[in-house]
A tleap script that builds the chain and sets N, CA, C and O, in Angstrom:
source leaprc.protein.ff14SB
mol = sequence {
  NMET LYS ASP LYS ASN LYS LYS TRP ILE GLU
  ALA LYS LYS LYS PHE HIE LEU SER ASN ILE
  HIE ILE GLN MET ALA ARG GLU LEU GLY MET
  ASN PRO LYS LYS PHE GLY GLY LEU ALA ASN
  HIE LYS GLN GLU LYS TRP LYS GLU PRO LEU
  PRO ASP PHE ILE GLU SER ILE TYR PHE LYS
  ARG PHE LYS LYS GLU LYS PRO ASP ILE ILE
  LYS LYS CLEU
}
set mol.1.N position { 2.840 19.895 7.193 }
set mol.1.CA position { 3.131 18.157 6.805 }
set mol.1.C position { 3.581 17.695 7.856 }
set mol.1.O position { 4.038 18.658 8.473 }
set mol.2.N position { 3.747 16.627 8.525 }
set mol.2.CA position { 4.164 16.111 8.991 }
set mol.2.C position { 5.372 15.237 8.159 }
set mol.2.O position { 4.869 15.022 7.056 }
set mol.3.N position { 6.635 14.680 8.185 }
set mol.3.CA position { 7.479 13.854 7.426 }
set mol.3.C position { 6.501 12.252 7.229 }
set mol.3.O position { 6.356 11.690 6.143 }
set mol.4.N position { 5.919 11.746 8.575 }
set mol.4.CA position { 5.073 10.591 8.140 }
set mol.4.C position { 3.938 10.752 6.928 }
set mol.4.O position { 3.419 9.777 6.385 }
set mol.5.N position { 3.763 11.557 6.731 }
set mol.5.CA position { 2.587 11.731 6.258 }
set mol.5.C position { 3.144 12.368 4.507 }
set mol.5.O position { 2.554 12.255 3.432 }
set mol.6.N position { 4.263 12.923 4.775 }
set mol.6.CA position { 4.692 13.387 3.479 }
set mol.6.C position { 5.492 11.775 2.740 }
set mol.6.O position { 5.395 11.616 1.523 }
set mol.7.N position { 6.256 10.668 3.626 }
set mol.7.CA position { 6.353 9.848 3.156 }
set mol.7.C position { 5.175 8.804 2.221 }
set mol.7.O position { 5.423 8.028 1.298 }
set mol.8.N position { 4.267 9.036 2.664 }
set mol.8.CA position { 3.221 8.000 2.478 }
set mol.8.C position { 2.931 9.064 1.126 }
set mol.8.O position { 2.964 8.506 0.029 }
set mol.9.N position { 2.775 9.889 1.131 }
set mol.9.CA position { 1.942 10.932 -0.216 }
set mol.9.C position { 3.426 10.732 -1.059 }
set mol.9.O position { 2.835 11.228 -2.018 }
set mol.10.N position { 3.843 10.651 -1.220 }
set mol.10.CA position { 5.082 10.222 -1.862 }
set mol.10.C position { 4.691 8.950 -2.237 }
set mol.10.O position { 4.101 9.013 -3.316 }
set mol.11.N position { 4.748 8.074 -1.905 }
set mol.11.CA position { 4.279 6.656 -2.368 }
set mol.11.C position { 3.141 6.279 -2.730 }
set mol.11.O position { 2.884 5.135 -3.103 }
set mol.12.N position { 2.089 7.506 -2.633 }
set mol.12.CA position { 0.864 7.034 -3.094 }
set mol.12.C position { 1.274 7.690 -4.647 }
set mol.12.O position { 1.024 7.059 -5.674 }
set mol.13.N position { 1.760 8.681 -4.658 }
set mol.13.CA position { 2.007 9.741 -6.178 }
set mol.13.C position { 3.352 8.492 -6.721 }
set mol.13.O position { 3.390 8.538 -7.950 }
set mol.14.N position { 4.151 7.702 -6.304 }
set mol.14.CA position { 4.896 7.349 -6.972 }
set mol.14.C position { 4.196 6.074 -7.734 }
set mol.14.O position { 4.437 5.853 -8.920 }
set mol.15.N position { 3.444 5.375 -7.075 }
set mol.15.CA position { 3.196 3.610 -7.326 }
set mol.15.C position { 1.968 3.478 -7.771 }
set mol.15.O position { 1.486 2.498 -8.339 }
set mol.16.N position { 1.252 4.910 -7.391 }
set mol.16.CA position { -0.114 5.281 -7.574 }
set mol.16.C position { -1.183 3.994 -7.009 }
set mol.16.O position { -1.670 2.953 -7.450 }
set mol.17.N position { -1.190 4.726 -5.870 }
set mol.17.CA position { -2.012 3.968 -4.766 }
set mol.17.C position { -3.084 4.501 -4.559 }
set mol.17.O position { -2.723 5.674 -4.662 }
set mol.18.N position { -4.324 4.554 -4.306 }
set mol.18.CA position { -5.772 4.648 -3.730 }
set mol.18.C position { -5.596 5.063 -2.042 }
set mol.18.O position { -4.858 4.475 -1.251 }
set mol.19.N position { -6.113 5.746 -1.864 }
set mol.19.CA position { -6.365 6.260 -0.168 }
set mol.19.C position { -6.468 4.898 0.304 }
set mol.19.O position { -5.770 4.714 1.301 }
set mol.20.N position { -7.262 3.645 -0.182 }
set mol.20.CA position { -8.284 2.345 0.675 }
set mol.20.C position { -6.959 1.602 0.616 }
set mol.20.O position { -6.875 0.709 1.459 }
set mol.21.N position { -5.419 1.827 -0.543 }
set mol.21.CA position { -4.534 0.698 -0.770 }
set mol.21.C position { -3.547 1.808 0.492 }
set mol.21.O position { -2.721 1.370 1.293 }
set mol.22.N position { -3.831 2.829 0.378 }
set mol.22.CA position { -1.927 3.426 1.583 }
set mol.22.C position { -2.843 3.238 2.956 }
set mol.22.O position { -2.277 3.311 4.046 }
set mol.23.N position { -3.716 3.090 2.907 }
set mol.23.CA position { -4.448 3.060 4.621 }
set mol.23.C position { -4.313 1.493 4.808 }
set mol.23.O position { -3.656 1.167 5.797 }
set mol.24.N position { -4.856 0.396 3.975 }
set mol.24.CA position { -4.648 -1.061 4.023 }
set mol.24.C position { -3.077 -1.104 4.594 }
set mol.24.O position { -3.010 -1.638 5.701 }
set mol.25.N position { -1.801 -0.644 4.052 }
set mol.25.CA position { -0.704 -0.679 4.257 }
set mol.25.C position { -0.075 0.261 5.297 }
set mol.25.O position { 1.127 0.155 5.538 }
set mol.26.N position { -0.750 1.077 5.855 }
set mol.26.CA position { -0.591 1.402 7.013 }
set mol.26.C position { -1.004 0.444 7.899 }
set mol.26.O position { -0.110 -0.250 8.381 }
set mol.27.N position { -2.272 0.203 8.278 }
set mol.27.CA position { -2.421 -0.689 8.919 }
set mol.27.C position { -2.176 -1.784 9.135 }
set mol.27.O position { -2.494 -2.383 10.162 }
set mol.28.N position { -1.612 -2.200 8.271 }
set mol.28.CA position { -0.435 -3.649 8.469 }
set mol.28.C position { 0.943 -3.358 8.680 }
set mol.28.O position { 1.672 -4.338 8.526 }
set mol.29.N position { 1.556 -2.204 9.013 }
set mol.29.CA position { 2.562 -1.535 9.421 }
set mol.29.C position { 3.386 -1.801 8.195 }
set mol.29.O position { 4.487 -2.216 8.554 }
set mol.30.N position { 3.298 -1.732 7.018 }
set mol.30.CA position { 4.386 -1.465 6.119 }
set mol.30.C position { 5.056 0.129 5.604 }
set mol.30.O position { 4.649 1.290 5.544 }
set mol.31.N position { 6.288 -0.607 5.300 }
set mol.31.CA position { 6.883 1.413 4.887 }
set mol.31.C position { 6.910 1.386 3.881 }
set mol.31.O position { 6.860 0.365 3.195 }
set mol.32.N position { 7.025 2.867 3.376 }
set mol.32.CA position { 6.875 2.947 2.302 }
set mol.32.C position { 7.993 3.057 1.851 }
set mol.32.O position { 8.111 2.946 0.631 }
set mol.33.N position { 9.116 3.295 2.622 }
set mol.33.CA position { 10.389 3.049 1.876 }
set mol.33.C position { 10.581 1.523 1.151 }
set mol.33.O position { 11.306 1.537 0.156 }
set mol.34.N position { 10.052 0.306 1.513 }
set mol.34.CA position { 10.738 -0.478 0.709 }
set mol.34.C position { 9.747 -1.155 -0.334 }
set mol.34.O position { 10.034 -2.234 -0.851 }
set mol.35.N position { 8.442 -0.405 -0.652 }
set mol.35.CA position { 7.521 -0.436 -2.055 }
set mol.35.C position { 7.883 -0.151 -2.858 }
set mol.35.O position { 7.070 0.303 -3.663 }
set mol.36.N position { 9.841 -0.204 -3.409 }
set mol.36.CA position { 10.271 -0.331 -4.741 }
set mol.36.C position { 10.679 -1.763 -4.768 }
set mol.36.O position { 11.060 -2.440 -5.723 }
set mol.37.N position { 10.454 -2.206 -3.025 }
set mol.37.CA position { 11.318 -3.580 -3.760 }
set mol.37.C position { 10.073 -4.880 -3.592 }
set mol.37.O position { 10.305 -6.077 -3.428 }
set mol.38.N position { 8.813 -4.256 -3.686 }
set mol.38.CA position { 7.813 -4.359 -3.144 }
set mol.38.C position { 7.170 -4.694 -4.684 }
set mol.38.O position { 6.830 -5.823 -5.037 }
set mol.39.N position { 7.067 -3.323 -5.622 }
set mol.39.CA position { 6.685 -3.387 -6.602 }
set mol.39.C position { 6.693 -4.201 -7.982 }
set mol.39.O position { 7.654 -4.919 -8.258 }
set mol.40.N position { 5.794 -4.093 -8.685 }
set mol.40.CA position { 6.326 -5.052 -10.079 }
set mol.40.C position { 6.152 -3.809 -10.842 }
set mol.40.O position { 5.388 -2.846 -10.920 }
set mol.41.N position { 7.328 -4.333 -11.420 }
set mol.41.CA position { 8.307 -3.051 -12.691 }
set mol.41.C position { 8.303 -3.613 -13.504 }
set mol.41.O position { 9.181 -3.176 -14.248 }
set mol.42.N position { 7.452 -5.047 -14.257 }
set mol.42.CA position { 6.819 -5.738 -15.450 }
set mol.42.C position { 8.200 -6.265 -15.715 }
set mol.42.O position { 8.261 -6.473 -16.927 }
set mol.43.N position { 9.308 -6.569 -15.153 }
set mol.43.CA position { 10.656 -7.486 -14.826 }
set mol.43.C position { 10.448 -8.376 -14.496 }
set mol.43.O position { 11.135 -9.294 -14.944 }
set mol.44.N position { 9.413 -8.682 -13.537 }
set mol.44.CA position { 9.479 -9.833 -12.829 }
set mol.44.C position { 8.401 -10.019 -12.650 }
set mol.44.O position { 7.849 -9.573 -11.644 }
set mol.45.N position { 7.687 -10.811 -13.666 }
set mol.45.CA position { 5.823 -11.600 -13.674 }
set mol.45.C position { 5.719 -12.640 -12.939 }
set mol.45.O position { 4.630 -13.198 -13.071 }
set mol.46.N position { 6.417 -13.118 -12.222 }
set mol.46.CA position { 5.559 -13.640 -11.674 }
set mol.46.C position { 5.048 -13.015 -9.345 }
set mol.46.O position { 4.358 -13.376 -8.392 }
set mol.47.N position { 6.028 -11.981 -9.748 }
set mol.47.CA position { 5.386 -10.861 -8.497 }
set mol.47.C position { 3.944 -10.398 -9.178 }
set mol.47.O position { 3.736 -10.310 -10.388 }
set mol.48.N position { 2.776 -10.059 -7.864 }
set mol.48.CA position { 1.606 -9.201 -7.760 }
set mol.48.C position { 1.849 -7.614 -8.395 }
set mol.48.O position { 2.964 -7.145 -8.170 }
set mol.49.N position { 1.345 -7.165 -8.801 }
set mol.49.CA position { 1.127 -5.674 -8.924 }
set mol.49.C position { 0.933 -5.071 -7.313 }
set mol.49.O position { 0.341 -5.732 -6.460 }
set mol.50.N position { 1.392 -4.021 -7.102 }
set mol.50.CA position { 1.785 -3.659 -5.523 }
set mol.50.C position { -0.331 -3.780 -4.695 }
set mol.50.O position { -0.635 -4.430 -3.694 }
set mol.51.N position { -1.106 -3.116 -5.382 }
set mol.51.CA position { -2.615 -2.701 -5.086 }
set mol.51.C position { -3.223 -4.125 -4.666 }
set mol.51.O position { -4.105 -4.209 -3.811 }
set mol.52.N position { -2.682 -5.252 -5.335 }
set mol.52.CA position { -3.188 -5.983 -5.344 }
set mol.52.C position { -2.542 -7.247 -4.585 }
set mol.52.O position { -3.036 -8.352 -4.361 }
set mol.53.N position { -1.269 -6.721 -4.261 }
set mol.53.CA position { -0.485 -7.797 -2.890 }
set mol.53.C position { -1.297 -6.949 -1.474 }
set mol.53.O position { -1.933 -7.684 -0.718 }
set mol.54.N position { -1.264 -5.740 -1.216 }
set mol.54.CA position { -1.517 -4.885 -0.343 }
set mol.54.C position { -3.079 -5.567 0.280 }
set mol.54.O position { -3.519 -5.775 1.410 }
set mol.55.N position { -3.638 -5.782 -1.208 }
set mol.55.CA position { -4.943 -6.147 -0.659 }
set mol.55.C position { -4.866 -7.694 -0.174 }
set mol.55.O position { -5.303 -7.961 0.945 }
set mol.56.N position { -4.543 -8.301 -0.657 }
set mol.56.CA position { -3.783 -9.634 -0.563 }
set mol.56.C position { -3.810 -9.839 0.768 }
set mol.56.O position { -4.836 -10.256 1.304 }
set mol.57.N position { -2.485 -9.524 1.594 }
set mol.57.CA position { -1.768 -9.136 2.490 }
set mol.57.C position { -2.846 -8.946 3.527 }
set mol.57.O position { -3.023 -9.587 4.563 }
set mol.58.N position { -3.454 -8.043 3.090 }
set mol.58.CA position { -4.242 -7.255 4.238 }
set mol.58.C position { -5.627 -8.225 4.758 }
set mol.58.O position { -5.888 -8.557 5.914 }
set mol.59.N position { -6.442 -8.565 3.428 }
set mol.59.CA position { -7.722 -9.751 3.776 }
set mol.59.C position { -7.076 -10.971 4.297 }
set mol.59.O position { -7.875 -11.635 4.958 }
set mol.60.N position { -5.519 -11.653 4.195 }
set mol.60.CA position { -4.760 -12.414 5.156 }
set mol.60.C position { -4.614 -12.191 6.276 }
set mol.60.O position { -4.210 -13.038 7.072 }
set mol.61.N position { -4.816 -11.379 6.485 }
set mol.61.CA position { -4.466 -10.577 8.438 }
set mol.61.C position { -5.689 -10.140 8.783 }
set mol.61.O position { -5.912 -10.815 9.788 }
set mol.62.N position { -6.821 -9.313 8.575 }
set mol.62.CA position { -7.300 -9.219 8.874 }
set mol.62.C position { -9.216 -9.674 8.493 }
set mol.62.O position { -10.145 -9.012 8.957 }
set mol.63.N position { -9.420 -11.002 7.513 }
set mol.63.CA position { -10.674 -11.204 7.067 }
set mol.63.C position { -11.545 -10.685 6.545 }
set mol.63.O position { -12.680 -11.140 6.405 }
set mol.64.N position { -10.942 -9.171 6.014 }
set mol.64.CA position { -12.412 -8.279 5.339 }
set mol.64.C position { -11.652 -7.816 4.157 }
set mol.64.O position { -10.430 -7.951 4.108 }
set mol.65.N position { -12.349 -7.265 3.183 }
set mol.65.CA position { -11.789 -6.863 1.813 }
set mol.65.C position { -11.170 -5.402 1.734 }
set mol.65.O position { -10.520 -5.065 0.744 }
set mol.66.N position { -11.416 -4.446 2.928 }
set mol.66.CA position { -11.215 -3.754 3.219 }
set mol.66.C position { -11.990 -2.845 3.972 }
set mol.66.O position { -13.200 -2.977 4.154 }
set mol.67.N position { -10.845 -1.326 4.693 }
set mol.67.CA position { -11.600 -0.710 6.116 }
set mol.67.C position { -12.457 -0.457 5.966 }
set mol.67.O position { -12.761 -0.106 4.826 }
set mol.68.N position { -13.503 -0.460 7.082 }
set mol.68.CA position { -14.318 -0.149 7.442 }
set mol.68.C position { -14.950 1.341 6.913 }
set mol.68.O position { -15.701 1.631 5.982 }
set mol.69.N position { -14.276 2.135 7.962 }
set mol.69.CA position { -13.619 3.693 7.318 }
set mol.69.C position { -12.548 4.426 6.895 }
set mol.69.O position { -11.573 4.925 7.458 }
set mol.70.N position { -12.985 4.372 5.684 }
set mol.70.CA position { -11.636 4.912 5.100 }
set mol.70.C position { -10.967 6.692 5.270 }
set mol.70.O position { -11.657 7.702 5.407 }
set mol.71.N position { -9.777 6.632 5.217 }
set mol.71.CA position { -9.677 7.825 5.937 }
set mol.71.C position { -8.459 8.580 4.897 }
set mol.71.O position { -7.567 7.959 4.321 }
set mol.72.N position { -8.697 10.140 4.830 }
set mol.72.CA position { -7.663 10.517 3.629 }
set mol.72.C position { -6.236 10.947 4.025 }
set mol.72.O position { -6.610 11.779 4.851 }
set mol.73.N position { -4.915 11.026 4.078 }
set mol.73.CA position { -3.634 11.233 4.579 }
set mol.73.C position { -4.007 12.814 4.536 }
set mol.73.O position { -3.183 13.653 4.902 }
savepdb mol mol.pdb
quit
């Protein structure tokens, strides 16, 4: 397994993301190491949950709800 995929798999498990969210984040060019700062740990009520944040950014950039073809890691 490549290091790149390993980091994404770890982020998927740690932040309870689905394959769709991981693919969206990869298409957006997000860094899996930075998810800790983006995630809502229920301490900052103003932050969106990470899956919702990824979906909103994806919609703003690509003007669609989810990718046409969903690939697994």
